C-alpha positions as CSV (number, residue, x, y, z in Angstrom):
1,X,-29.7,31.6,-11.5
2,X,-29.7,30.5,-7.8
3,X,-29.7,26.9,-5.9
4,X,-30.3,26.3,-2.4
5,X,-29.1,29.9,-1.7
6,X,-26.1,30.2,-3.1
7,X,-25.7,32.5,-6.2
8,X,-24.2,30.7,-9.2
9,X,-22.6,33.5,-11.5
10,X,-19.4,34.1,-11.2
11,X,-18.5,30.9,-9.4
12,X,-14.9,31.8,-7.3
13,X,-15.1,35.2,-8.1
14,X,-15.5,36.1,-4.6
15,X,-13.9,34.5,-1.7
16,X,-17.4,33.6,0.3
17,X,-20.5,33.5,0.1
18,X,-24.3,32.8,2.7
19,X,-25.6,29.7,2.9
20,X,-28.2,27.9,4.8
21,X,-25.5,26.1,6.7
22,X,-23.0,29.2,6.8
23,X,-26.3,31.1,9.0
24,X,-26.5,28.1,11.2
25,X,-22.6,28.1,12.0
26,X,-22.9,32.2,12.6
27,X,-26.0,31.0,15.0
28,X,-23.3,28.8,17.1
29,X,-19.9,31.7,16.7
30,X,-22.9,34.2,18.5
31,X,-24.3,31.9,21.1
32,X,-20.9,31.2,21.7
33,X,-20.2,35.0,22.7
34,X,-23.4,35.5,24.4
35,X,-22.5,32.1,26.6
36,X,-20.3,33.0,30.0
37,X,-17.3,31.3,30.8
38,X,-19.0,29.4,33.7
39,X,-22.4,28.5,31.8
40,X,-19.5,26.6,30.0
41,X,-16.6,23.6,30.9
42,X,-13.4,24.4,30.1
43,X,-13.2,20.9,28.4
44,X,-16.3,21.7,26.1
45,X,-15.3,24.9,25.3
46,X,-12.0,23.0,24.5
47,X,-14.2,21.0,22.3
48,X,-16.2,23.1,20.6
49,X,-12.8,25.5,19.6
50,X,-11.5,22.1,18.0
51,X,-15.1,21.5,16.1
52,X,-14.6,25.5,14.4
53,X,-12.3,25.0,11.9
54,X,-13.4,21.9,10.1
55,X,-17.1,23.6,10.2
56,X,-15.6,27.1,8.8
57,X,-13.3,25.3,6.2
58,X,-15.1,21.8,5.1
59,X,-18.2,21.6,2.5
60,X,-21.4,22.4,3.9
61,X,-23.4,20.0,6.0
62,X,-26.9,18.6,7.0
63,X,-28.5,20.5,10.3
64,X,-29.1,17.4,11.4
65,X,-25.8,16.4,11.1
66,X,-24.5,19.6,12.7
67,X,-26.5,19.1,15.9
68,X,-25.3,16.2,16.1
69,X,-21.9,17.8,16.3
70,X,-22.7,20.7,18.3
71,X,-24.3,18.3,20.9
72,X,-21.1,16.1,21.3
73,X,-19.1,18.5,22.0
74,X,-21.5,20.7,24.0
75,X,-25.4,19.8,25.0
76,X,-26.2,23.0,26.3
77,X,-25.0,25.0,23.2
78,X,-26.5,22.5,21.2
79,X,-30.1,22.9,22.6
80,X,-29.7,27.2,22.4
81,X,-28.4,26.6,18.7
82,X,-31.7,24.9,17.4
83,X,-33.8,26.9,19.4
84,X,-32.3,30.1,17.7
85,X,-32.3,28.7,14.3
86,X,-36.5,27.4,14.7
87,X,-37.1,30.8,15.8
88,X,-35.7,32.7,12.7
89,X,-36.6,29.9,10.2
90,X,-40.5,30.2,11.4
91,X,-40.4,34.0,11.8
92,X,-40.3,36.2,9.4
93,X,-37.9,37.6,7.0
94,X,-36.8,40.8,9.3
95,X,-35.9,38.1,11.9
96,X,-32.7,37.5,9.9
97,X,-31.8,40.8,8.8
98,X,-31.9,41.5,12.1
99,X,-29.3,38.7,13.1
100,X,-27.2,39.9,10.4
101,X,-26.9,43.4,11.8
102,X,-26.6,42.3,15.3
103,X,-23.4,40.4,14.1
104,X,-21.7,43.9,13.4
105,X,-21.7,44.2,17.7
106,X,-19.2,41.2,18.1
107,X,-16.1,43.8,17.0
108,X,-17.4,46.8,18.9
109,X,-16.2,48.0,22.9
110,X,-12.6,48.3,23.9
111,X,-12.6,44.6,24.2
112,X,-14.2,42.8,21.5
113,X,-15.8,39.2,21.6
114,X,-14.3,38.5,18.6
115,X,-10.5,40.0,17.0
116,X,-11.1,41.3,13.4
117,X,-7.7,39.8,11.8
118,X,-8.9,36.4,13.8
119,X,-9.8,33.1,11.9
120,X,-13.6,33.8,13.3
121,X,-13.4,37.3,12.7
122,X,-12.2,37.1,9.2
123,X,-15.4,34.6,8.8
124,X,-17.4,36.9,10.3
125,X,-16.8,39.8,7.8
126,X,-17.3,37.9,4.8
127,X,-20.5,37.0,6.1
128,X,-21.3,40.3,6.7
129,X,-19.8,41.4,3.5
130,X,-21.5,39.1,1.6
131,X,-24.6,39.1,2.8
132,X,-25.0,43.1,2.1
133,X,-23.8,43.0,-1.9
134,X,-27.0,40.4,-1.7
135,X,-30.3,42.3,-3.5
136,X,-34.0,41.9,-2.0
137,X,-34.4,39.3,-4.3
138,X,-31.5,37.0,-3.9
139,X,-32.5,38.0,0.5
140,X,-35.7,36.1,-0.1
141,X,-34.4,33.1,-1.5
142,X,-31.5,33.0,1.1
143,X,-33.9,32.9,3.6
144,X,-36.7,30.1,1.5
145,X,-33.4,28.3,1.1
146,X,-32.9,28.3,5.6
147,X,-36.9,27.6,6.0
148,X,-36.2,24.4,3.8
149,X,-32.5,24.0,5.3
150,X,-34.5,24.2,8.7
151,X,-37.4,22.0,7.6
152,X,-34.8,19.1,6.1
153,X,-33.0,19.3,9.7
154,X,-36.3,18.5,11.2
155,X,-37.9,16.0,9.6
156,X,-34.8,13.6,9.8
157,X,-35.5,13.0,13.8
158,X,-39.0,12.0,13.1
159,X,-37.8,9.5,10.5
160,X,-35.4,7.9,13.0
161,X,-38.0,7.5,15.5
162,X,-40.4,5.5,12.8
163,X,-37.4,3.6,12.0
164,X,-37.2,2.3,15.4
165,X,-40.8,1.4,16.0
166,X,-41.6,-0.5,12.7
167,X,-42.1,-4.1,12.3
168,X,-39.2,-7.1,12.0
169,X,-40.9,-7.8,8.3
170,X,-39.7,-4.4,7.2
171,X,-36.3,-4.9,8.5
172,X,-34.1,-5.7,5.1
173,X,-36.1,-2.7,3.4
174,X,-35.2,0.1,5.7
175,X,-31.3,-1.7,6.1
176,X,-31.3,-0.7,2.2
177,X,-32.7,2.5,2.6
178,X,-29.8,3.2,5.7
179,X,-27.6,2.2,3.0
180,X,-28.3,4.5,0.5
181,X,-28.4,7.3,3.1
182,X,-24.8,6.8,3.8
183,X,-24.2,7.1,0.2
184,X,-26.0,9.9,-0.1
185,X,-24.3,11.7,3.1
186,X,-21.0,10.8,1.3
187,X,-22.4,13.5,-1.6
188,X,-23.3,16.2,1.1
189,X,-20.9,18.2,-1.2
190,X,-22.6,17.9,-4.4
191,X,-26.5,18.6,-3.1
192,X,-25.6,21.7,-1.0
193,X,-24.6,23.4,-4.4
194,X,-21.3,25.1,-5.5
195,X,-18.2,25.3,-2.9
196,X,-16.8,28.7,-2.1
197,X,-13.0,29.3,-3.3
198,X,-12.0,28.1,0.3
199,X,-14.4,25.1,0.5
200,X,-12.9,24.1,-2.2
201,X,-9.2,24.6,-2.0
202,X,-9.6,22.7,1.7
203,X,-11.9,20.1,0.2
204,X,-9.1,19.4,-2.1
205,X,-6.6,19.5,-0.4
206,X,-7.5,17.2,2.6
207,X,-8.8,14.5,-0.1
208,X,-5.4,14.7,-1.6
209,X,-3.3,14.5,1.6
210,X,-5.4,11.4,2.7
211,X,-4.8,9.7,-0.8
212,X,-1.1,9.8,0.1
213,X,-0.8,9.3,3.4
214,X,-4.4,7.5,4.4
215,X,-6.2,6.1,1.4
216,X,-8.8,4.7,3.6
217,X,-9.9,7.7,5.0
218,X,-10.3,9.5,1.7
219,X,-13.6,9.2,-0.4
220,X,-14.4,6.1,-2.6
221,X,-13.0,6.6,-6.2
222,X,-16.3,6.7,-7.3
223,X,-17.9,8.8,-5.1
224,X,-15.0,11.6,-5.3
225,X,-15.0,11.1,-9.1
226,X,-18.7,12.6,-8.5
227,X,-17.9,15.3,-6.1
228,X,-15.1,16.6,-8.7
229,X,-17.2,16.8,-11.6
230,X,-19.8,18.4,-9.6
231,X,-17.0,21.4,-8.8
232,X,-16.0,21.5,-12.2
233,X,-19.4,21.8,-13.8
234,X,-19.6,25.3,-11.7
235,X,-15.9,26.2,-12.9
236,X,-14.5,24.1,-15.6
237,X,-10.8,25.9,-15.2
238,X,-10.1,24.9,-12.0
239,X,-6.8,23.2,-12.3
240,X,-6.3,21.5,-9.2
241,X,-9.6,19.4,-9.2
242,X,-8.3,17.9,-12.6
243,X,-5.0,16.8,-10.9
244,X,-7.2,15.6,-8.2
245,X,-8.9,13.9,-10.7
246,X,-5.8,12.5,-12.4
247,X,-5.0,10.9,-8.9
248,X,-8.0,9.6,-8.1
249,X,-7.8,8.1,-11.5
250,X,-4.6,6.4,-10.6
251,X,-6.1,4.6,-7.9
252,X,-7.9,2.4,-10.4
253,X,-5.6,2.2,-12.8
254,X,-7.6,4.0,-15.4
255,X,-4.8,4.9,-18.3
256,X,-7.3,7.2,-20.5
257,X,-8.9,9.0,-17.7
258,X,-5.7,10.0,-15.9
259,X,-4.2,11.0,-18.8
260,X,-7.0,13.0,-19.9
261,X,-6.8,14.8,-16.5
262,X,-3.7,15.5,-16.2
263,X,-3.5,17.2,-19.7
264,X,-6.5,19.0,-18.6
265,X,-4.6,20.6,-15.3
266,X,-1.8,21.6,-17.1
267,X,-4.3,23.4,-20.3
268,X,-6.0,24.9,-17.4
269,X,-2.7,26.3,-15.7
270,X,-1.6,27.8,-18.5
271,X,-4.9,29.6,-19.7
272,X,-5.6,30.5,-16.0
273,X,-1.8,32.1,-15.9
274,X,-1.3,31.5,-12.6
275,X,2.4,30.4,-13.2
276,X,3.0,33.1,-15.6
277,X,1.4,36.1,-12.7
278,X,3.8,34.0,-10.4
279,X,7.1,33.7,-12.9
280,X,7.1,36.0,-15.5
281,X,7.0,34.7,-18.8
282,X,8.3,32.1,-17.8
283,X,5.6,30.9,-16.3
284,X,4.6,29.5,-19.8
285,X,7.3,27.4,-20.8
286,X,7.8,25.8,-17.6
287,X,4.2,24.5,-17.6
288,X,4.7,22.8,-20.7
289,X,8.3,20.9,-19.9
290,X,6.6,19.7,-16.4
291,X,3.5,18.8,-18.1
292,X,5.7,16.5,-20.7
293,X,7.9,15.2,-17.5
294,X,4.4,14.5,-15.6
295,X,2.6,12.7,-18.9
296,X,6.4,10.5,-19.3
297,X,6.0,9.5,-15.8
298,X,2.4,8.7,-16.3
299,X,3.3,6.2,-19.3
300,X,6.6,4.5,-17.4
301,X,3.7,3.8,-14.8
302,X,1.5,2.0,-17.0
303,X,4.2,0.5,-18.8
304,X,4.0,2.5,-22.0
305,X,7.6,3.0,-22.1
306,X,8.3,4.2,-26.1
307,X,5.6,7.0,-25.0
308,X,7.6,7.9,-22.3
309,X,10.6,8.3,-23.7
310,X,9.0,10.2,-26.3
311,X,7.2,12.4,-23.5
312,X,10.9,12.7,-21.6
313,X,12.5,13.9,-24.7
314,X,10.5,16.8,-25.3
315,X,10.5,17.6,-21.7
316,X,14.3,17.4,-21.8
317,X,13.9,20.1,-25.1
318,X,12.1,22.3,-23.5
319,X,13.9,22.8,-19.9
320,X,17.4,22.9,-22.2
321,X,15.6,25.7,-23.9
322,X,14.9,27.8,-20.7
323,X,18.3,26.5,-18.9
324,X,16.1,24.9,-16.3
325,X,18.4,22.5,-14.6
326,X,15.8,21.5,-11.9
327,X,13.5,20.1,-14.7
328,X,16.6,18.5,-16.6
329,X,17.9,17.1,-12.8
330,X,14.2,15.5,-12.8
331,X,14.1,14.2,-16.4
332,X,17.6,12.8,-15.9
333,X,16.4,10.8,-12.9
334,X,13.6,9.2,-15.6
335,X,15.8,8.5,-18.0
336,X,17.7,6.0,-15.7
337,X,14.4,4.3,-14.9
338,X,13.2,4.4,-18.2
339,X,17.1,2.7,-19.1
340,X,17.9,0.8,-16.2
341,X,17.9,-2.9,-17.9
342,X,21.0,-1.1,-19.3
343,X,24.5,-2.7,-18.4
344,X,25.6,1.3,-18.5
345,X,23.0,2.5,-16.7
346,X,24.4,2.8,-13.5
347,X,27.2,5.2,-14.7
348,X,23.5,7.6,-15.4
349,X,22.5,6.7,-11.6
350,X,26.2,8.3,-9.9
351,X,26.1,11.3,-12.2
352,X,22.3,11.9,-11.5
353,X,23.0,12.1,-8.0
354,X,26.0,14.0,-8.2
355,X,24.1,16.4,-10.1
356,X,21.1,16.4,-7.5
357,X,23.5,17.1,-4.7
358,X,25.2,20.0,-6.9
359,X,21.8,21.7,-7.5
360,X,20.7,21.2,-3.2
361,X,17.9,18.6,-4.1
362,X,18.1,16.0,-1.4
363,X,15.0,14.4,-2.3
364,X,16.3,13.3,-5.7
365,X,20.0,12.9,-4.3
366,X,18.2,10.5,-1.7
367,X,16.2,8.7,-4.4
368,X,19.3,7.9,-6.5
369,X,21.2,6.9,-3.8
370,X,18.2,4.3,-3.1
371,X,18.6,3.3,-6.6
372,X,21.4,2.9,-6.4
373,X,22.0,0.6,-3.4
374,X,18.8,-1.6,-5.1
375,X,21.0,-2.0,-8.5
376,X,23.9,-3.1,-6.7
377,X,22.3,-5.2,-4.3
378,X,21.0,-7.2,-7.3
379,X,24.6,-7.1,-9.3
380,X,25.9,-9.0,-5.7
381,X,28.2,-6.1,-4.3
382,X,28.6,-7.0,0.1
383,X,26.0,-6.2,2.3
384,X,28.1,-4.0,4.2
385,X,29.3,-1.5,1.5
386,X,25.2,-1.6,0.9
387,X,24.3,-1.0,4.4
388,X,26.8,1.9,4.5
389,X,25.7,3.9,1.6
390,X,21.9,3.6,3.1
391,X,23.3,5.1,6.3
392,X,24.6,7.8,4.2
393,X,21.2,7.9,2.8
394,X,20.1,7.9,5.9
395,X,21.5,11.2,7.5
396,X,20.4,12.8,4.4
397,X,17.3,11.9,5.4
398,X,17.2,13.2,9.3
399,X,19.0,16.4,8.6
400,X,16.2,17.7,5.9
401,X,13.1,15.8,7.6
402,X,12.4,13.6,5.0
403,X,10.2,11.2,6.6
404,X,8.6,9.6,3.3
405,X,12.5,8.7,2.5
406,X,12.8,7.2,6.1
407,X,10.5,4.6,5.3
408,X,12.0,3.9,2.2
409,X,15.3,3.0,3.6
410,X,14.2,0.7,6.0
411,X,12.0,-1.4,3.3
412,X,15.0,-1.7,1.4
413,X,17.4,-2.8,3.8
414,X,14.3,-5.4,4.6
415,X,14.5,-6.3,1.4
416,X,18.0,-6.8,1.1
417,X,18.6,-8.7,3.9
418,X,15.7,-10.6,2.7
419,X,17.7,-10.9,-1.0
420,X,20.6,-12.2,1.3
421,X,19.3,-15.0,3.0
422,X,19.5,-13.2,6.0
423,X,15.9,-13.8,7.4
424,X,16.5,-12.8,11.3
425,X,18.0,-9.4,10.0
426,X,14.8,-8.4,7.9
427,X,12.6,-9.2,10.5
428,X,14.4,-6.9,13.0
429,X,14.1,-3.9,10.0
430,X,10.4,-4.9,9.0
431,X,9.3,-4.7,12.7
432,X,11.6,-1.1,13.3
433,X,9.6,0.1,10.5
434,X,6.4,-0.6,11.9
435,X,7.2,0.6,15.1
436,X,7.7,4.0,13.7
437,X,6.5,7.4,14.0
438,X,5.8,9.5,11.1
439,X,8.2,13.0,11.0
440,X,5.0,14.9,9.3
441,X,1.9,16.4,11.2
442,X,-1.2,15.1,10.2
443,X,-4.7,15.6,11.0
444,X,-5.9,13.4,14.0
445,X,-7.3,9.9,12.8
446,X,-4.9,10.0,9.7
447,X,-2.5,7.2,9.7
448,X,0.3,8.2,8.2
449,X,2.1,4.8,7.4
450,X,-0.3,3.5,4.7
451,X,2.3,4.1,2.3
452,X,4.1,1.4,0.4
453,X,6.7,1.3,2.3
454,X,4.8,-0.7,4.8
455,X,3.0,-2.7,2.2
456,X,6.0,-4.3,1.7
457,X,7.3,-4.8,5.1
458,X,4.5,-6.0,6.0
459,X,4.6,-8.2,2.9
460,X,8.1,-9.8,3.7
461,X,6.6,-10.2,7.3
462,X,4.0,-12.0,6.8
463,X,6.3,-14.3,4.1
464,X,8.9,-14.9,6.9
465,X,6.2,-15.8,9.3
466,X,4.8,-18.3,6.5
467,X,8.1,-19.0,6.1
468,X,8.8,-20.7,9.6
469,X,5.5,-22.6,9.8
470,X,3.6,-19.7,11.7
471,X,0.4,-19.4,9.5
472,X,-1.8,-18.3,12.0
473,X,0.5,-15.4,12.7
474,X,1.2,-15.3,9.0
475,X,-3.1,-14.9,8.7
476,X,-3.1,-12.4,11.1
477,X,-0.6,-9.7,9.6
478,X,-2.2,-10.3,5.9
479,X,-5.8,-9.6,7.4
480,X,-4.0,-6.4,8.7
481,X,-3.2,-5.7,5.2
482,X,-6.6,-5.7,3.9
483,X,-7.7,-3.8,6.2
484,X,-5.2,-1.3,5.7
485,X,-5.0,-1.4,1.7
486,X,-8.5,-2.1,1.0
487,X,-8.2,-4.5,-2.9
488,X,-9.5,-1.0,-4.4
489,X,-5.9,0.8,-3.0
490,X,-3.4,1.4,-4.9
491,X,-0.9,-0.7,-3.1
492,X,-3.4,-3.7,-2.4
493,X,-1.3,-5.8,-5.3
494,X,1.4,-6.1,-2.9
495,X,0.0,-7.8,0.0
496,X,-2.4,-9.2,-2.8
497,X,0.8,-11.5,-4.1
498,X,2.0,-12.2,-0.9
499,X,-1.2,-13.9,0.5
500,X,-1.4,-15.9,-3.5
501,X,1.8,-17.1,-2.6
502,X,1.8,-18.7,0.7
503,X,-1.4,-20.6,-0.6
504,X,0.2,-21.9,-3.0
505,X,3.4,-23.2,-0.8
506,X,0.6,-24.9,1.6
507,X,-1.2,-26.2,-0.9
508,X,1.9,-27.8,-2.4
509,X,2.7,-28.8,0.9
510,X,0.0,-31.2,1.7
511,X,0.1,-32.7,-1.5
512,X,-3.3,-30.4,-3.1
513,X,-1.6,-30.1,-6.7
514,X,-5.1,-29.1,-8.0
515,X,-6.1,-26.0,-5.4
516,X,-2.4,-25.1,-6.2
517,X,-2.8,-24.7,-9.5
518,X,-5.8,-22.9,-9.2
519,X,-3.8,-20.3,-7.5
520,X,-1.4,-20.0,-10.3
521,X,-3.8,-17.8,-11.8
522,X,-4.1,-15.5,-9.4
523,X,-0.5,-15.7,-9.3
524,X,0.3,-14.9,-12.5
525,X,-2.6,-11.9,-13.1
526,X,0.0,-10.0,-10.5
527,X,3.5,-11.4,-11.7
528,X,3.5,-12.9,-15.3
529,X,7.5,-14.6,-14.1
530,X,6.6,-15.9,-10.7
531,X,3.0,-17.5,-12.2
532,X,4.9,-19.3,-15.0
533,X,7.3,-20.6,-12.2
534,X,5.2,-21.7,-9.8
535,X,3.1,-23.0,-13.2
536,X,6.2,-25.1,-13.6
537,X,6.6,-26.5,-10.1
538,X,2.8,-27.6,-10.3
539,X,3.4,-29.8,-13.6
540,X,6.7,-30.9,-12.0
541,X,4.8,-32.3,-8.7
542,X,2.2,-34.0,-11.0
543,X,4.4,-35.7,-12.7
544,X,4.1,-34.0,-16.2
545,X,7.9,-33.8,-16.6
546,X,8.6,-32.8,-20.3
547,X,5.5,-30.1,-20.0
548,X,7.9,-28.7,-17.0
549,X,11.0,-29.0,-18.9
550,X,10.1,-26.9,-21.9
551,X,8.2,-24.2,-19.4
552,X,11.4,-24.0,-17.3
553,X,13.7,-23.8,-20.4
554,X,11.6,-20.7,-21.6
555,X,11.2,-19.2,-18.2
556,X,14.9,-19.5,-17.8
557,X,15.6,-18.0,-21.3
558,X,13.6,-15.0,-20.9
559,X,15.2,-14.5,-17.3
560,X,18.8,-14.5,-18.3
561,X,17.7,-12.1,-21.1
562,X,15.9,-9.7,-18.5
563,X,18.8,-10.3,-15.7
564,X,17.0,-11.4,-12.9
565,X,19.3,-13.3,-11.3
566,X,17.2,-15.1,-8.3
567,X,14.7,-16.6,-10.5
568,X,17.4,-18.1,-13.2
569,X,18.9,-19.8,-9.6
570,X,15.2,-20.8,-8.8
571,X,14.8,-22.0,-12.3
572,X,18.0,-24.0,-12.3
573,X,17.2,-25.5,-9.1
574,X,14.1,-26.7,-10.7
575,X,15.3,-27.7,-13.4
576,X,18.2,-30.2,-11.6
577,X,15.2,-31.7,-9.6
578,X,13.6,-32.7,-12.7
579,X,16.6,-34.5,-13.8
580,X,17.1,-35.8,-10.4
581,X,13.5,-37.4,-10.7
582,X,14.1,-38.7,-14.4
583,X,17.0,-41.0,-13.1
584,X,19.4,-38.0,-14.5
585,X,21.6,-37.3,-12.1
586,X,24.4,-37.0,-14.3
587,X,22.9,-34.4,-16.4
588,X,22.1,-32.6,-12.9
589,X,25.5,-31.8,-11.9
590,X,26.7,-29.1,-14.1
591,X,23.0,-27.3,-13.9
592,X,23.6,-27.2,-9.6
593,X,27.2,-26.3,-10.5
594,X,26.1,-23.6,-12.9
595,X,23.3,-23.1,-9.9
596,X,25.4,-22.5,-6.9
597,X,28.9,-20.3,-9.2
598,X,25.8,-17.6,-9.7
599,X,24.2,-18.0,-5.8
600,X,27.8,-17.1,-4.5
601,X,28.7,-14.5,-7.2
602,X,25.4,-13.0,-6.3
603,X,26.3,-13.8,-2.7
604,X,22.3,-15.3,-2.2
605,X,22.7,-17.2,0.8
606,X,19.5,-19.0,1.0
607,X,19.6,-19.9,-2.7
608,X,23.7,-21.0,-2.1
609,X,22.4,-23.4,0.4
610,X,19.5,-24.9,-1.1
611,X,22.0,-25.8,-3.9
612,X,24.7,-27.7,-1.5
613,X,21.8,-29.6,-0.6
614,X,21.6,-30.6,-3.6
615,X,24.7,-30.9,-4.3
616,X,25.3,-33.1,-1.4
617,X,22.7,-35.1,-2.3
618,X,24.6,-36.7,-4.1
619,X,28.3,-36.3,-3.3
620,X,28.9,-36.5,0.6
621,X,28.3,-35.7,4.3
622,X,31.4,-33.1,4.4
623,X,29.4,-31.3,2.0
624,X,26.7,-31.1,3.5
625,X,28.4,-29.2,6.7
626,X,29.0,-26.0,4.6
627,X,25.3,-25.6,4.2
628,X,23.8,-26.7,7.2
629,X,24.7,-24.3,9.9
630,X,23.1,-21.3,7.3
631,X,20.4,-23.1,6.8
632,X,19.7,-23.9,10.3
633,X,19.5,-19.8,11.4
634,X,18.4,-18.3,8.7
635,X,16.6,-20.5,6.8
636,X,12.8,-22.0,5.8
637,X,11.8,-24.4,7.8
638,X,10.8,-26.7,4.9
639,X,14.3,-26.2,3.9
640,X,15.3,-27.0,7.7
641,X,13.3,-30.2,7.4
642,X,15.2,-31.0,3.8
643,X,18.8,-30.1,5.3
644,X,18.0,-32.7,8.8
645,X,16.6,-35.4,6.4
646,X,19.5,-34.8,4.2
647,X,22.0,-35.7,7.1
648,X,20.2,-38.9,7.8
649,X,20.8,-40.1,4.7
650,X,24.1,-39.3,4.3
651,X,24.6,-41.1,7.8
652,X,22.5,-44.1,6.9
653,X,25.2,-44.3,3.4
654,X,28.4,-43.8,5.6
655,X,27.7,-46.2,7.9
656,X,27.2,-49.7,5.5
657,X,31.0,-50.1,5.9
658,X,30.7,-49.7,9.1
659,X,31.5,-52.7,11.8
660,X,27.9,-53.7,13.7
661,X,28.0,-52.0,17.0
662,X,29.2,-48.7,15.4
663,X,26.8,-49.2,12.5
664,X,23.8,-48.9,15.4
665,X,24.6,-46.6,16.8
666,X,24.6,-44.3,13.9
667,X,21.6,-45.4,12.6
668,X,20.1,-44.5,16.1
669,X,21.6,-41.0,15.5
670,X,20.0,-41.2,11.8
671,X,16.5,-41.8,13.7
672,X,16.7,-39.0,16.1
673,X,17.6,-36.5,12.7
674,X,14.8,-38.4,11.1
675,X,12.6,-37.6,13.9
676,X,13.8,-33.7,14.0
677,X,13.1,-33.6,10.0
678,X,9.6,-34.5,10.6
679,X,9.0,-32.0,13.7
680,X,10.2,-29.3,11.0
681,X,7.5,-30.7,8.1
682,X,4.8,-31.0,10.6
683,X,5.2,-27.6,11.2
684,X,4.2,-26.6,7.7
685,X,2.2,-29.4,7.1
686,X,4.3,-31.1,4.3
687,X,2.7,-34.5,4.3
688,X,4.5,-35.6,1.2
689,X,8.1,-35.0,2.9
690,X,6.4,-36.3,6.6
691,X,5.7,-40.0,4.2
692,X,9.0,-40.1,3.1
693,X,10.4,-39.5,6.2
694,X,8.5,-42.0,8.1
695,X,9.0,-44.9,5.3
696,X,12.7,-44.1,5.9
697,X,12.1,-44.9,9.5
698,X,10.5,-47.6,8.6
699,X,13.4,-49.6,6.8
700,X,15.3,-48.2,9.7
701,X,14.0,-49.9,12.5
702,X,13.5,-53.3,10.2
703,X,17.7,-52.9,10.0
704,X,17.3,-52.0,14.0
705,X,15.1,-55.2,14.7
706,X,12.6,-53.0,16.5
707,X,9.1,-54.6,15.1
708,X,6.8,-52.2,17.3
709,X,8.5,-48.9,15.9
710,X,8.9,-50.6,12.4
711,X,5.1,-51.2,12.3
712,X,4.1,-48.0,13.6
713,X,6.1,-45.8,10.9
714,X,4.6,-48.5,8.5
715,X,1.0,-48.2,9.3
716,X,1.5,-43.9,9.6
717,X,3.2,-44.3,5.6
718,X,0.7,-46.2,4.3
719,X,-2.0,-43.8,5.6
720,X,-0.4,-40.5,3.8
721,X,0.0,-42.9,1.0
722,X,-3.5,-43.4,0.6
723,X,-4.2,-40.1,0.9
724,X,-1.4,-38.2,-1.4
725,X,-0.7,-39.0,-5.0
726,X,2.6,-41.0,-6.1
727,X,5.5,-40.0,-8.1
728,X,6.2,-41.7,-11.1
729,X,10.3,-42.2,-9.6
730,X,10.3,-42.4,-5.8
731,X,13.4,-40.1,-4.2
732,X,14.1,-42.7,-1.7
733,X,17.2,-44.8,-2.4
734,X,16.9,-48.8,-0.9
735,X,18.9,-49.5,1.9
């Protein structure tokens, strides 16, 4: 059987075969050899040489596209190639026979045009050998396919000219046709018949590299799966194609298809004997244990922990029987991942790192150190010890050129500084990661930094800018994230969650609780714990205190169970605020003290400062000085505004017992602090807090007898009060 001039029998039985496209490439090589050095400039010859490798290794493309690529490199040579192919296609069969006979002359002479062992020389020899093995009927079918290939290439320019002369009434129809042509061009591999072994291997390695380094440059999931199905149709036992299908299904979170492809990959690996050929009888068992290990990793990724544990036990059993220490070390790492919620998991992790170093596995050792640092950060260890551990890990990365782990380490530092409330240091680490170049060699035009680490760093960067009221800058960062990680990519959920959280905060600051409530649905889909917490905040703002309290209590119990300390403290602060609004400050104080103890124990500075602010609201001005400095240095703009507002309130409360002159001076200072707080609130468009500030200012101006300023503040308060919903219990104490 033959299609497009390609024999379909015994696919991958030979290294290469002749197709009309490869004849066109042979014509290009022949013309390059015949053209003198003076006829083609040095820059054009350099561009042609750079073009040759993709043409030799890549899949077959249409003749019109080939002409376009050659013309971009050397217009003169493109014209010669076009004339030569036209003469061959419109001539007779003997013209193609003569062309292949003349190819052997490229190797003759004392100084041949092409060396036999070069890339081009090997390609020419493969083509000459493949052509000589064809029967007469196959040669005739090849020539017929060449004529059809030429005719299809000639039709393209005519169609383009007709489109330019078409009327405007047909523009929509022609745009639809153009979109169809684009999708067809993506499927040129499948339209050109089966790929040769070299073409298939190049295609698979290229797409796998793009999926790892720059997913936006790879084919879309649907297009790539269609190419792989076409490839497997001609060779169902091609193991590497099944593995790429597994990676492709992981992109779209298809658990059934990814499991199916992974099992097929290891089945074919065993059937083809690829492992046993290189490793003897040991190869069969090696495939089985790594199949079980990969299956465990797959189930763990989709949250199927029970199935993952069963598969991991199977991998450990087979690895122990074979005495495979490397596989056992990988299993040990995955055992920690499955049991990291246990209190003694750090012992397992430390043992894993020591073993990885002993067996010379720097990648696993570094990942273990990273996990150990993350665990210690959640346990409240000091930042200097964590950074020292990461420094040792970085030395390992640079020594072994582990580019991916260098990125992970910097992203980890960004997250740790952010967890500890040091926004300036977090910002510095995020910018350091963005300015780094990769150590790995990739093709031109491929972004090496389209990895999860960069998605995490950019997400932190967007949130840090939003906290400082720079919403335009945050929007630019999110726009860049959307371009770099499209919605169908595997890391898109990271920026989606950041985007939803920023939208929620802006809606809450603006007093638009109905908009915030609609955003909660999106947050819950991406992070259920964060979604429940934000839902409780909305209910509290809408004065639905009992519903909010029930939700917060359930969330508190769940977070304490899974040891999510950061969320536990946030929930405790929300519960305390709920008690304040319900006029129960005595109940709120123990809750705040519990939150303060946890935040101090785990060194969460931003939550500790926020807790002290709430305590200072009920205690004294001296307590406030404990929190004001770190908040003004590293806190969010909203927290800075709250701190200055609270300072003004404390100043007014302390001035009650002063003599008139001193009291007037203190009230003037309080008004200045209120102006600063109002400026902070205005940066994040927090109208509700601005309303409280101007009300407070109006009362102070009334006390000082400044009627004009009082009226101005009162008018502004009235405007904001009409636009915003009213709280059941006012937060402003009477003077």
